[in-house]
Structure formats: C-alpha cells, structure tokens
All heavy atoms as TSV, in Angstrom:
chain	resi	resn	atom	element	x	y	z
A	1	MET	N	N	28.723	19.280	31.417
A	1	MET	CA	C	29.183	17.910	31.003
A	1	MET	C	C	28.811	17.716	29.550
A	1	MET	O	O	27.798	18.091	29.055
A	1	MET	CB	C	28.417	16.882	31.897
A	1	MET	CG	C	28.712	15.307	31.400
A	1	MET	SD	S	27.757	14.147	32.090
A	1	MET	CE	C	28.648	13.961	33.674
A	2	ILE	N	N	29.805	17.146	28.885
A	2	ILE	CA	C	29.583	16.806	27.440
A	2	ILE	C	C	29.411	15.282	27.248
A	2	ILE	O	O	30.146	14.504	27.872
A	2	ILE	CB	C	30.904	17.118	26.607
A	2	ILE	CG1	C	31.253	18.677	26.702
A	2	ILE	CG2	C	30.849	16.786	25.144
A	2	ILE	CD1	C	30.262	19.524	25.991
A	3	VAL	N	N	28.349	14.887	26.489
A	3	VAL	CA	C	28.107	13.481	26.156
A	3	VAL	C	C	28.416	13.338	24.726
A	3	VAL	O	O	27.580	13.891	23.902
A	3	VAL	CB	C	26.691	13.111	26.518
A	3	VAL	CG1	C	26.319	11.692	26.162
A	3	VAL	CG2	C	26.282	13.390	27.998
A	4	ASP	N	N	29.374	12.545	24.435
A	4	ASP	CA	C	29.768	12.428	22.972
A	4	ASP	C	C	29.313	11.272	22.412
A	4	ASP	O	O	29.628	10.127	22.731
A	4	ASP	CB	C	31.399	12.477	22.997
A	4	ASP	CG	C	31.908	12.554	21.544
A	4	ASP	OD1	O	31.141	12.503	20.525
A	4	ASP	OD2	O	33.130	12.785	21.404
A	5	ALA	N	N	28.286	11.384	21.480
A	5	ALA	CA	C	27.707	10.238	20.811
A	5	ALA	C	C	27.942	10.333	19.326
A	5	ALA	O	O	27.190	9.679	18.620
A	5	ALA	CB	C	26.268	10.125	21.089
A	6	ARG	N	N	28.947	11.024	18.845
A	6	ARG	CA	C	29.241	11.310	17.500
A	6	ARG	C	C	29.649	9.856	16.964
A	6	ARG	O	O	30.297	9.059	17.569
A	6	ARG	CB	C	30.509	12.184	17.301
A	6	ARG	CG	C	30.070	13.599	17.543
A	6	ARG	CD	C	31.302	14.448	17.477
A	6	ARG	NE	N	32.164	14.227	18.540
A	6	ARG	CZ	C	33.241	14.856	18.800
A	6	ARG	NH1	N	33.603	15.916	18.030
A	6	ARG	NH2	N	33.948	14.663	19.841
A	7	GLY	N	N	29.156	9.511	15.693
A	7	GLY	CA	C	29.326	8.312	15.067
A	7	GLY	C	C	28.329	7.165	15.487
A	7	GLY	O	O	28.428	6.092	14.853
A	8	HIS	N	N	27.510	7.387	16.493
A	8	HIS	CA	C	26.505	6.373	16.785
A	8	HIS	C	C	25.135	6.787	16.267
A	8	HIS	O	O	24.794	7.827	16.045
A	8	HIS	CB	C	26.341	6.321	18.450
A	8	HIS	CG	C	27.648	5.873	19.012
A	8	HIS	ND1	N	28.006	4.527	19.237
A	8	HIS	CD2	C	28.536	6.668	19.602
A	8	HIS	CE1	C	29.045	4.375	19.896
A	8	HIS	NE2	N	29.477	5.682	20.123
A	9	ARG	N	N	24.506	5.740	15.914
A	9	ARG	CA	C	23.134	5.788	15.358
A	9	ARG	C	C	21.950	5.672	16.475
A	9	ARG	O	O	22.378	4.999	17.463
A	9	ARG	CB	C	22.949	4.832	14.209
A	9	ARG	CG	C	23.907	4.813	13.123
A	9	ARG	CD	C	23.839	6.075	12.233
A	9	ARG	NE	N	22.634	6.189	11.532
A	9	ARG	CZ	C	22.364	7.210	10.809
A	9	ARG	NH1	N	23.019	8.402	10.732
A	9	ARG	NH2	N	21.167	7.173	10.069
A	10	CYS	N	N	20.852	6.013	16.136
A	10	CYS	CA	C	19.690	5.873	17.030
A	10	CYS	C	C	19.581	4.495	17.426
A	10	CYS	O	O	19.752	3.551	16.632
A	10	CYS	CB	C	18.537	6.397	16.300
A	10	CYS	SG	S	16.888	6.095	17.215
A	11	PRO	N	N	19.319	4.131	18.733
A	11	PRO	CA	C	18.935	5.046	19.764
A	11	PRO	C	C	20.221	5.310	20.660
A	11	PRO	O	O	19.977	5.901	21.769
A	11	PRO	CB	C	17.926	4.089	20.519
A	11	PRO	CG	C	18.537	2.779	20.427
A	11	PRO	CD	C	19.137	2.666	19.120
A	12	VAL	N	N	21.342	5.057	20.353
A	12	VAL	CA	C	22.565	5.188	21.276
A	12	VAL	C	C	22.751	6.589	21.738
A	12	VAL	O	O	22.906	6.839	22.916
A	12	VAL	CB	C	23.865	4.627	20.602
A	12	VAL	CG1	C	25.064	4.946	21.427
A	12	VAL	CG2	C	23.700	3.160	20.274
A	13	PRO	N	N	22.554	7.636	20.820
A	13	PRO	CA	C	22.700	8.960	21.465
A	13	PRO	C	C	21.774	9.288	22.677
A	13	PRO	O	O	22.244	9.855	23.651
A	13	PRO	CB	C	22.607	9.964	20.332
A	13	PRO	CG	C	22.926	9.041	19.123
A	13	PRO	CD	C	22.535	7.744	19.430
A	14	SER	N	N	20.573	8.950	22.422
A	14	SER	CA	C	19.516	9.241	23.520
A	14	SER	C	C	19.791	8.376	24.783
A	14	SER	O	O	19.635	8.797	25.871
A	14	SER	CB	C	18.120	8.994	23.069
A	14	SER	OG	O	17.747	9.774	22.142
A	15	LEU	N	N	20.316	7.161	24.598
A	15	LEU	CA	C	20.577	6.272	25.598
A	15	LEU	C	C	21.813	6.799	26.410
A	15	LEU	O	O	21.811	6.745	27.697
A	15	LEU	CB	C	20.854	4.779	25.269
A	15	LEU	CG	C	19.569	4.078	24.611
A	15	LEU	CD1	C	20.024	2.741	24.084
A	15	LEU	CD2	C	18.564	3.855	25.729
A	16	LYS	N	N	22.782	7.173	25.722
A	16	LYS	CA	C	23.986	7.791	26.450
A	16	LYS	C	C	23.607	9.032	27.221
A	16	LYS	O	O	24.053	9.264	28.361
A	16	LYS	CB	C	25.134	8.254	25.442
A	16	LYS	CG	C	25.852	6.951	24.913
A	16	LYS	CD	C	26.967	7.392	23.948
A	16	LYS	CE	C	27.986	6.390	23.728
A	16	LYS	NZ	N	29.327	6.816	23.910
A	17	LEU	N	N	22.717	9.906	26.618
A	17	LEU	CA	C	22.273	11.084	27.345
A	17	LEU	C	C	21.528	10.746	28.510
A	17	LEU	O	O	21.640	11.356	29.555
A	17	LEU	CB	C	21.421	11.908	26.343
A	17	LEU	CG	C	20.959	13.214	26.916
A	17	LEU	CD1	C	22.087	14.207	27.504
A	17	LEU	CD2	C	20.191	14.002	25.948
A	18	GLN	N	N	20.551	9.796	28.414
A	18	GLN	CA	C	19.638	9.331	29.507
A	18	GLN	C	C	20.616	8.883	30.695
A	18	GLN	O	O	20.332	9.168	31.866
A	18	GLN	CB	C	18.614	8.241	29.053
A	18	GLN	CG	C	17.765	8.033	30.174
A	18	GLN	CD	C	16.592	7.066	29.583
A	18	GLN	OE1	O	16.758	6.401	28.617
A	18	GLN	NE2	N	15.522	6.918	30.353
A	19	LYS	N	N	21.643	8.021	30.415
A	19	LYS	CA	C	22.444	7.619	31.424
A	19	LYS	C	C	23.243	8.727	32.167
A	19	LYS	O	O	23.355	8.665	33.363
A	19	LYS	CB	C	23.487	6.532	30.697
A	19	LYS	CG	C	24.500	5.932	31.824
A	19	LYS	CD	C	25.198	4.912	31.191
A	19	LYS	CE	C	26.159	4.165	32.347
A	19	LYS	NZ	N	26.985	3.163	31.713
A	20	ALA	N	N	23.700	9.564	31.324
A	20	ALA	CA	C	24.377	10.715	31.951
A	20	ALA	C	C	23.524	11.690	32.750
A	20	ALA	O	O	23.863	12.171	33.893
A	20	ALA	CB	C	25.088	11.729	30.875
A	21	LEU	N	N	22.316	11.751	32.297
A	21	LEU	CA	C	21.243	12.576	33.152
A	21	LEU	C	C	20.957	11.910	34.475
A	21	LEU	O	O	20.584	12.624	35.416
A	21	LEU	CB	C	20.016	12.730	32.269
A	21	LEU	CG	C	19.922	13.828	31.166
A	21	LEU	CD1	C	18.930	13.649	30.209
A	21	LEU	CD2	C	20.073	15.228	31.707
A	22	GLN	N	N	20.960	10.549	34.509
A	22	GLN	CA	C	20.666	9.818	35.842
A	22	GLN	C	C	21.775	10.234	36.879
A	22	GLN	O	O	21.533	10.272	38.035
A	22	GLN	CB	C	20.619	8.380	35.484
A	22	GLN	CG	C	19.418	7.898	34.733
A	22	GLN	CD	C	19.434	6.459	34.311
A	22	GLN	OE1	O	20.445	5.771	34.524
A	22	GLN	NE2	N	18.390	6.033	33.820
A	23	ALA	N	N	22.928	10.467	36.433
A	23	ALA	CA	C	24.011	10.939	37.299
A	23	ALA	C	C	24.145	12.376	37.583
A	23	ALA	O	O	24.946	12.824	38.343
A	23	ALA	CB	C	25.368	10.366	36.791
A	24	ALA	N	N	23.399	13.169	36.785
A	24	ALA	CA	C	23.579	14.653	36.848
A	24	ALA	C	C	22.687	15.251	38.072
A	24	ALA	O	O	21.584	14.690	38.383
A	24	ALA	CB	C	23.056	15.319	35.459
A	25	ALA	N	N	23.149	16.297	38.522
A	25	ALA	CA	C	22.493	17.087	39.452
A	25	ALA	C	C	21.208	17.789	38.985
A	25	ALA	O	O	21.185	18.025	37.718
A	25	ALA	CB	C	23.340	18.158	40.116
A	26	PRO	N	N	20.156	17.863	39.789
A	26	PRO	CA	C	18.955	18.461	39.056
A	26	PRO	C	C	19.225	19.895	38.475
A	26	PRO	O	O	20.029	20.594	39.122
A	26	PRO	CB	C	18.167	18.662	40.407
A	26	PRO	CG	C	18.456	17.594	41.281
A	26	PRO	CD	C	20.043	17.503	41.074
A	27	SER	N	N	18.602	20.105	37.489
A	27	SER	CA	C	18.717	21.383	36.714
A	27	SER	C	C	20.093	21.550	36.054
A	27	SER	O	O	20.348	22.653	35.472
A	27	SER	CB	C	18.381	22.670	37.510
A	27	SER	OG	O	19.320	22.937	38.341
A	28	SER	N	N	21.111	20.668	36.176
A	28	SER	CA	C	22.368	20.935	35.625
A	28	SER	C	C	22.166	20.753	34.074
A	28	SER	O	O	21.287	20.231	33.579
A	28	SER	CB	C	23.391	19.875	36.095
A	28	SER	OG	O	23.026	18.526	35.876
A	29	HIS	N	N	23.074	21.370	33.273
A	29	HIS	CA	C	23.060	21.353	31.853
A	29	HIS	C	C	24.053	20.330	31.284
A	29	HIS	O	O	25.224	20.333	31.763
A	29	HIS	CB	C	23.350	22.776	31.330
A	29	HIS	CG	C	22.174	23.693	31.341
A	29	HIS	ND1	N	22.228	24.996	30.898
A	29	HIS	CD2	C	21.142	23.709	32.189
A	29	HIS	CE1	C	21.171	25.525	31.181
A	29	HIS	NE2	N	20.380	24.756	32.059
A	30	LEU	N	N	23.710	19.625	30.299
A	30	LEU	CA	C	24.503	18.640	29.652
A	30	LEU	C	C	24.421	18.979	28.134
A	30	LEU	O	O	23.330	19.363	27.702
A	30	LEU	CB	C	24.034	17.194	29.878
A	30	LEU	CG	C	24.256	16.658	31.329
A	30	LEU	CD1	C	23.212	17.162	32.260
A	30	LEU	CD2	C	24.320	15.111	31.126
A	31	THR	N	N	25.468	18.772	27.513
A	31	THR	CA	C	25.428	18.932	26.073
A	31	THR	C	C	25.770	17.645	25.353
A	31	THR	O	O	26.749	16.939	25.539
A	31	THR	CB	C	26.533	19.923	25.651
A	31	THR	OG1	O	26.157	21.259	26.325
A	31	THR	CG2	C	26.506	20.143	24.024
A	32	LEU	N	N	24.888	17.040	24.387
A	32	LEU	CA	C	25.032	16.005	23.597
A	32	LEU	C	C	25.661	16.384	22.235
A	32	LEU	O	O	25.096	17.270	21.677
A	32	LEU	CB	C	23.725	15.362	23.407
A	32	LEU	CG	C	23.650	14.084	22.477
A	32	LEU	CD1	C	24.461	12.852	23.024
A	32	LEU	CD2	C	22.233	13.650	22.083
A	33	LEU	N	N	26.698	15.691	21.938
A	33	LEU	CA	C	27.300	15.799	20.552
A	33	LEU	C	C	26.837	14.656	19.816
A	33	LEU	O	O	27.212	13.511	20.216
A	33	LEU	CB	C	28.767	15.940	20.538
A	33	LEU	CG	C	29.370	17.193	21.479
A	33	LEU	CD1	C	30.868	17.120	21.346
A	33	LEU	CD2	C	28.819	18.464	20.869
A	34	ALA	N	N	26.236	14.773	18.636
A	34	ALA	CA	C	25.534	13.638	17.756
A	34	ALA	C	C	25.816	13.920	16.446
A	34	ALA	O	O	25.504	15.067	15.875
A	34	ALA	CB	C	24.206	13.357	18.245
A	35	THR	N	N	26.026	12.915	15.648
A	35	THR	CA	C	26.014	13.074	14.136
A	35	THR	C	C	24.823	12.481	13.470
A	35	THR	O	O	24.583	12.641	12.255
A	35	THR	CB	C	27.256	12.422	13.529
A	35	THR	OG1	O	27.374	11.160	14.183
A	35	THR	CG2	C	28.588	13.209	13.818
A	36	ASP	N	N	23.928	11.705	14.209
A	36	ASP	CA	C	22.777	11.121	13.805
A	36	ASP	C	C	21.629	12.200	13.805
A	36	ASP	O	O	21.278	12.743	14.863
A	36	ASP	CB	C	22.290	9.934	14.657
A	36	ASP	CG	C	21.182	9.293	14.187
A	36	ASP	OD1	O	20.518	9.737	13.157
A	36	ASP	OD2	O	20.611	8.289	14.868
A	37	PRO	N	N	21.093	12.575	12.472
A	37	PRO	CA	C	20.089	13.563	12.521
A	37	PRO	C	C	18.926	13.252	13.305
A	37	PRO	O	O	18.132	14.143	13.638
A	37	PRO	CB	C	19.773	13.737	11.018
A	37	PRO	CG	C	20.430	12.470	10.367
A	37	PRO	CD	C	21.457	12.049	11.298
A	38	MET	N	N	18.562	11.988	13.695
A	38	MET	CA	C	17.454	11.670	14.480
A	38	MET	C	C	17.534	12.141	15.867
A	38	MET	O	O	16.439	12.212	16.532
A	38	MET	CB	C	17.237	10.054	14.518
A	38	MET	CG	C	16.772	9.569	13.060
A	38	MET	SD	S	15.139	10.205	12.659
A	38	MET	CE	C	14.011	9.632	13.995
A	39	ALA	N	N	18.625	12.497	16.306
A	39	ALA	CA	C	18.842	13.013	17.706
A	39	ALA	C	C	18.074	14.315	17.769
A	39	ALA	O	O	17.567	14.708	18.907
A	39	ALA	CB	C	20.286	13.346	17.940
A	40	ARG	N	N	17.989	15.114	16.648
A	40	ARG	CA	C	17.103	16.336	16.762
A	40	ARG	C	C	15.606	16.062	17.136
A	40	ARG	O	O	15.011	16.781	17.625
A	40	ARG	CB	C	17.256	16.952	15.273
A	40	ARG	CG	C	16.621	18.430	15.346
A	40	ARG	CD	C	16.586	19.016	13.811
A	40	ARG	NE	N	18.041	19.257	13.397
A	40	ARG	CZ	C	18.769	20.366	13.647
A	40	ARG	NH1	N	18.049	21.317	14.390
A	40	ARG	NH2	N	19.768	20.544	13.168
A	41	ILE	N	N	15.176	14.798	16.815
A	41	ILE	CA	C	13.762	14.459	17.105
A	41	ILE	C	C	13.735	13.567	18.467
A	41	ILE	O	O	12.941	13.911	19.321
A	41	ILE	CB	C	13.188	13.535	16.007
A	41	ILE	CG1	C	13.132	14.384	14.718
A	41	ILE	CG2	C	11.767	13.021	16.457
A	41	ILE	CD1	C	12.832	13.646	13.535
A	42	ASP	N	N	14.757	12.693	18.600
A	42	ASP	CA	C	14.750	11.847	19.800
A	42	ASP	C	C	14.962	12.528	21.138
A	42	ASP	O	O	14.365	12.259	22.064
A	42	ASP	CB	C	15.816	10.752	19.643
A	42	ASP	CG	C	15.462	9.725	18.455
A	42	ASP	OD1	O	14.286	9.701	18.013
A	42	ASP	OD2	O	16.385	9.100	18.013
A	43	VAL	N	N	15.866	13.400	21.166
A	43	VAL	CA	C	16.296	14.251	22.341
A	43	VAL	C	C	15.153	14.938	23.057
A	43	VAL	O	O	14.875	14.818	24.215
A	43	VAL	CB	C	17.553	14.967	22.337
A	43	VAL	CG1	C	17.841	15.827	23.482
A	43	VAL	CG2	C	18.771	14.087	22.062
A	44	PRO	N	N	14.389	15.829	22.201
A	44	PRO	CA	C	13.272	16.464	22.742
A	44	PRO	C	C	12.156	15.517	23.270
A	44	PRO	O	O	11.634	15.799	24.288
A	44	PRO	CB	C	12.707	17.392	21.622
A	44	PRO	CG	C	13.948	17.471	20.719
A	44	PRO	CD	C	14.773	16.203	20.811
A	45	PHE	N	N	11.979	14.317	22.561
A	45	PHE	CA	C	11.017	13.409	23.050
A	45	PHE	C	C	11.477	12.843	24.273
A	45	PHE	O	O	10.562	12.756	25.343
A	45	PHE	CB	C	10.891	12.364	21.922
A	45	PHE	CG	C	9.874	11.260	22.354
A	45	PHE	CD1	C	8.448	11.512	22.308
A	45	PHE	CD2	C	10.308	10.068	22.909
A	45	PHE	CE1	C	7.627	10.522	22.723
A	45	PHE	CE2	C	9.466	9.061	23.311
A	45	PHE	CZ	C	8.086	9.325	23.211
A	46	LEU	N	N	12.725	12.541	24.486
A	46	LEU	CA	C	13.282	11.971	25.762
A	46	LEU	C	C	13.038	13.019	26.870
A	46	LEU	O	O	12.596	12.619	27.932
A	46	LEU	CB	C	14.719	11.581	25.568
A	46	LEU	CG	C	15.562	11.287	26.843
A	46	LEU	CD1	C	14.929	9.990	27.485
A	46	LEU	CD2	C	16.984	11.121	26.576
A	47	MET	N	N	13.419	14.157	26.610
A	47	MET	CA	C	13.307	15.172	27.708
A	47	MET	C	C	11.903	15.388	28.215
A	47	MET	O	O	11.586	15.682	29.240
A	47	MET	CB	C	13.968	16.617	27.195
A	47	MET	CG	C	15.429	16.559	26.840
A	47	MET	SD	S	16.331	15.597	28.018
A	47	MET	CE	C	16.331	16.844	29.490
A	48	ASP	N	N	10.891	15.375	27.071
A	48	ASP	CA	C	9.414	15.483	27.493
A	48	ASP	C	C	9.167	14.301	28.474
A	48	ASP	O	O	8.421	14.541	29.484
A	48	ASP	CB	C	8.563	15.571	26.289
A	48	ASP	CG	C	8.542	16.736	25.575
A	48	ASP	OD1	O	9.034	17.881	26.171
A	48	ASP	OD2	O	8.186	16.839	24.376
A	49	GLN	N	N	9.671	13.134	28.162
A	49	GLN	CA	C	9.280	11.944	28.887
A	49	GLN	C	C	9.797	11.938	30.317
A	49	GLN	O	O	9.182	11.488	31.245
A	49	GLN	CB	C	9.747	10.723	28.281
A	49	GLN	CG	C	9.258	10.416	26.812
A	49	GLN	CD	C	7.663	10.050	27.066
A	49	GLN	OE1	O	7.318	9.184	27.725
A	49	GLN	NE2	N	6.737	10.823	26.401
A	50	ILE	N	N	11.017	12.520	30.461
A	50	ILE	CA	C	11.582	12.487	31.801
A	50	ILE	C	C	11.499	13.757	32.565
A	50	ILE	O	O	11.954	13.786	33.686
A	50	ILE	CB	C	13.064	12.038	31.770
A	50	ILE	CG1	C	13.881	13.128	31.079
A	50	ILE	CG2	C	13.188	10.670	31.019
A	50	ILE	CD1	C	15.398	12.731	31.057
A	51	GLY	N	N	10.985	14.835	31.970
A	51	GLY	CA	C	10.580	16.079	32.714
A	51	GLY	C	C	11.879	17.074	32.687
A	51	GLY	O	O	11.836	17.983	33.363
A	52	GLY	N	N	12.691	16.896	31.767
A	52	GLY	CA	C	13.862	17.833	31.487
A	52	GLY	C	C	13.279	18.671	30.359
A	52	GLY	O	O	12.245	18.709	30.001
A	53	ARG	N	N	14.339	19.565	29.968
A	53	ARG	CA	C	13.965	20.389	28.798
A	53	ARG	C	C	15.274	20.710	27.877
A	53	ARG	O	O	16.334	20.571	28.320
A	53	ARG	CB	C	13.461	21.764	29.279
A	53	ARG	CG	C	14.440	22.596	29.988
A	53	ARG	CD	C	13.783	23.930	30.535
A	53	ARG	NE	N	14.714	24.618	31.438
A	53	ARG	CZ	C	15.597	25.527	30.942
A	53	ARG	NH1	N	15.616	25.795	29.694
A	53	ARG	NH2	N	16.386	26.153	31.768
A	54	VAL	N	N	14.952	20.944	26.688
A	54	VAL	CA	C	15.943	21.194	25.790
A	54	VAL	C	C	16.225	22.756	25.858
A	54	VAL	O	O	15.286	23.627	25.627
A	54	VAL	CB	C	15.517	20.945	24.199
A	54	VAL	CG1	C	16.553	21.341	23.263
A	54	VAL	CG2	C	15.328	19.343	24.173
A	55	VAL	N	N	17.575	23.123	25.872
A	55	VAL	CA	C	17.928	24.524	26.071
A	55	VAL	C	C	18.231	25.023	24.731
A	55	VAL	O	O	17.848	26.177	24.343
A	55	VAL	CB	C	19.106	24.635	27.066
A	55	VAL	CG1	C	19.548	26.099	27.224
A	55	VAL	CG2	C	18.711	24.159	28.555
A	56	SER	N	N	18.980	24.323	23.987
A	56	SER	CA	C	19.410	24.820	22.598
A	56	SER	C	C	19.814	23.667	21.769
A	56	SER	O	O	20.176	22.607	22.285
A	56	SER	CB	C	20.555	25.768	22.763
A	56	SER	OG	O	21.759	25.135	23.201
A	57	VAL	N	N	19.740	23.978	20.401
A	57	VAL	CA	C	20.107	22.962	19.421
A	57	VAL	C	C	20.808	23.710	18.383
A	57	VAL	O	O	20.346	24.720	17.725
A	57	VAL	CB	C	18.838	22.245	18.657
A	57	VAL	CG1	C	19.417	21.305	17.645
A	57	VAL	CG2	C	18.053	21.533	19.761
A	58	GLU	N	N	22.102	23.317	18.181
A	58	GLU	CA	C	22.907	23.953	17.155
A	58	GLU	C	C	23.557	22.885	16.214
A	58	GLU	O	O	23.694	21.801	16.670
A	58	GLU	CB	C	24.016	24.823	17.805
A	58	GLU	CG	C	23.531	25.949	18.672
A	58	GLU	CD	C	24.644	26.550	19.487
A	58	GLU	OE1	O	25.876	26.573	19.096
A	58	GLU	OE2	O	24.373	27.352	20.426
A	59	GLU	N	N	23.849	23.309	15.091
A	59	GLU	CA	C	24.444	22.308	14.183
A	59	GLU	C	C	25.556	23.055	13.375
A	59	GLU	O	O	25.514	24.088	12.954
A	59	GLU	CB	C	23.554	21.744	13.114
A	59	GLU	CG	C	24.137	20.676	12.292
A	59	GLU	CD	C	23.099	19.900	11.423
A	59	GLU	OE1	O	21.812	20.272	11.462
A	59	GLU	OE2	O	23.495	19.001	10.697
A	60	ALA	N	N	26.760	22.294	13.407
A	60	ALA	CA	C	27.983	22.795	12.633
A	60	ALA	C	C	28.804	21.595	12.120
A	60	ALA	O	O	29.147	20.651	12.982
A	60	ALA	CB	C	28.837	23.776	13.593
A	61	ASP	N	N	29.128	21.722	10.969
A	61	ASP	CA	C	29.952	20.743	10.317
A	61	ASP	C	C	29.346	19.289	10.422
A	61	ASP	O	O	30.104	18.335	10.749
A	61	ASP	CB	C	31.321	20.732	10.763
A	61	ASP	CG	C	32.074	22.099	10.429
A	61	ASP	OD1	O	31.776	22.620	9.353
A	61	ASP	OD2	O	32.831	22.478	11.350
A	62	GLY	N	N	28.085	19.194	10.346
A	62	GLY	CA	C	27.490	17.841	10.497
A	62	GLY	C	C	27.298	17.341	11.969
A	62	GLY	O	O	26.835	16.141	12.105
A	63	VAL	N	N	27.642	18.177	12.972
A	63	VAL	CA	C	27.536	17.605	14.268
A	63	VAL	C	C	26.493	18.479	15.023
A	63	VAL	O	O	26.560	19.679	15.093
A	63	VAL	CB	C	28.989	17.799	15.044
A	63	VAL	CG1	C	28.684	17.496	16.505
A	63	VAL	CG2	C	30.007	17.017	14.458
A	64	LEU	N	N	25.480	17.815	15.482
A	64	LEU	CA	C	24.464	18.459	16.444
A	64	LEU	C	C	25.049	18.611	17.771
A	64	LEU	O	O	25.695	17.744	18.338
A	64	LEU	CB	C	23.250	17.599	16.562
A	64	LEU	CG	C	22.317	17.527	15.309
A	64	LEU	CD1	C	21.387	16.310	15.459
A	64	LEU	CD2	C	21.563	18.823	15.091
A	65	SER	N	N	24.779	19.826	18.351
A	65	SER	CA	C	25.078	20.031	19.695
A	65	SER	C	C	23.902	20.425	20.507
A	65	SER	O	O	23.257	21.489	20.234
A	65	SER	CB	C	26.186	21.265	19.851
A	65	SER	OG	O	26.330	21.561	21.095
A	66	ILE	N	N	23.301	19.507	21.358
A	66	ILE	CA	C	21.986	19.660	21.881
A	66	ILE	C	C	22.147	19.859	23.381
A	66	ILE	O	O	22.680	18.940	24.047
A	66	ILE	CB	C	21.052	18.472	21.517
A	66	ILE	CG1	C	21.018	18.275	20.083
A	66	ILE	CG2	C	19.749	18.786	22.357
A	66	ILE	CD1	C	20.121	17.121	19.655
A	67	THR	N	N	22.013	20.987	23.908
A	67	THR	CA	C	22.180	21.224	25.422
A	67	THR	C	C	20.780	21.017	26.055
A	67	THR	O	O	19.820	21.646	25.513
A	67	THR	CB	C	22.712	22.727	25.677
A	67	THR	OG1	O	23.848	22.841	24.883
A	67	THR	CG2	C	22.825	22.914	27.044
A	68	VAL	N	N	20.727	20.330	27.126
A	68	VAL	CA	C	19.568	20.060	27.770
A	68	VAL	C	C	19.689	20.419	29.412
A	68	VAL	O	O	20.910	20.562	29.736
A	68	VAL	CB	C	19.170	18.649	27.721
A	68	VAL	CG1	C	18.860	18.132	26.234
A	68	VAL	CG2	C	20.144	17.647	28.330
A	69	ALA	N	N	18.513	20.680	29.994
A	69	ALA	CA	C	18.558	20.776	31.402
A	69	ALA	C	C	18.006	19.558	31.984
A	69	ALA	O	O	16.934	19.118	31.585
A	69	ALA	CB	C	17.701	22.083	31.856
A	70	ALA	N	N	18.732	19.023	33.090
A	70	ALA	CA	C	18.308	17.872	33.707
A	70	ALA	C	C	17.029	18.097	34.507
A	70	ALA	O	O	16.708	19.137	34.944
A	70	ALA	CB	C	19.266	17.450	34.623
A	71	PRO	N	N	16.203	17.070	34.559
A	71	PRO	CA	C	14.911	17.325	35.401
A	71	PRO	C	C	15.190	17.743	36.914
A	71	PRO	O	O	16.289	17.530	37.358
A	71	PRO	CB	C	14.224	15.868	35.401
A	71	PRO	CG	C	14.894	15.008	34.508
A	71	PRO	CD	C	16.297	15.877	34.271
A	72	GLY	N	N	14.215	18.427	37.412
A	72	GLY	CA	C	14.297	18.726	38.822
A	72	GLY	C	C	14.639	20.262	39.154
A	72	GLY	O	O	14.498	20.701	40.235
A	73	GLY	N	N	14.931	20.951	38.118
A	73	GLY	CA	C	15.292	22.357	38.413
A	73	GLY	C	C	14.024	23.130	38.142
A	73	GLY	O	O	12.948	22.757	37.963
A	74	PRO	N	N	14.142	24.586	38.363
A	74	PRO	CA	C	13.092	25.489	38.241
A	74	PRO	C	C	12.649	25.508	36.794
A	74	PRO	O	O	13.357	25.340	35.944
A	74	PRO	CB	C	13.671	26.727	38.705
A	74	PRO	CG	C	15.066	26.601	38.597
A	74	PRO	CD	C	15.459	25.236	38.719
A	75	THR	N	N	11.326	25.553	36.717
A	75	THR	CA	C	10.745	25.717	35.326
A	75	THR	C	C	10.521	27.287	35.067
A	75	THR	O	O	10.118	28.001	35.817
A	75	THR	CB	C	9.424	25.043	35.204
A	75	THR	OG1	O	8.492	25.527	36.178
A	75	THR	CG2	C	9.705	23.485	35.417
A	76	VAL	N	N	11.019	27.612	33.883
A	76	VAL	CA	C	10.906	29.058	33.436
A	76	VAL	C	C	10.132	29.191	32.297
A	76	VAL	O	O	10.257	28.481	31.271
A	76	VAL	CB	C	12.284	29.664	33.325
A	76	VAL	CG1	C	12.298	31.142	32.900
A	76	VAL	CG2	C	13.146	29.478	34.594
C-alpha cells in the first residue's frame, strides 16, 4: 500500500501513515511518500512507539520513500 503525503508538512505524513497502519494486516508493508524531510525522523519514532519497523528509506528527486512493516509480524 502506498501512503502519499507529498506536499504535507509535519505531523501530517506520520498521521496519514498511522491511520493506514491501523487498517493494515499485521506485518504488511506500507510505503510512505513524503517531501517533508522531518519524515526521516518522525517515521522511525512512530514505528518504535507502535511496535512496527522501518524496512527501508530511499530518497529521489526530493521525495522520501519510507517502507515500513506494520506491527504484529515476526521480528527478524
């Protein structure tokens, strides 16, 4: 699932991701697209708080692509 938060400033990208995670199946992967550089800090903090994890962080053309695993899956 893609969560598009491009053009939004903190805390909107994290809030959109959190809402999507509430509807996601355990251990499913979601990708947040964000242009706010604070998402690089906010998303890992959110994932620590809710028990999920950051799978990858990439940046291209000013857009962060942060893939996360929803809480509830196996820990590796």
